[in-house]
Residue, then its C-alpha position, 0 to 999 in steps of 0.5 A: m432099824d425101821f419100824a415094821p407097821a402092824e399092817t405089814l405083819f398082818d398083810e404077810i399073814t393074811t396073804f399067806l393064809l389066803s394062799q390056802p396053805t396045806p398043813e405042810h406049808i403051815i408047818a414050814f411057814r416062817p416070817s419074812e427076814q424083815l419081820n424076823q429082824r424087827l422082832h429080834d430088835l424088839l426083843d433086844k430092846n425089851k431085854q434092855q427095858a428100852l421099849s417105848s409104849d408103841e414098841r411094847a404094843e408092837l411086840e405084843r402083836f408079834l407074840q400074839v401072832d406067834h402064838l396063833f401060828m404055834l397053835l396052827k402048826v400043832k393042829a397041822r401036825l396032828l391032822l397029818s399024823i392022823g391022815r385027816y385034812p381037807c384037800 
């Protein structure tokens, strides 16, 4: 599997955020199939304890972004549940 550079991950995220997503769009957001496949490849290699140091750093970036989106989705759901979010 080809390496998915950090720029690809962050480009995808920043492009999405610059589209001014609604809370519903944030909740529905999923990474591209390419990034999703790369994440699964890294997780599989991690289970086998076969990650290089660069791959470990890449996996950490994926996990940090995943955590950020988890928090964004929680906040979006909260805003929708109380009916308060910017138009």
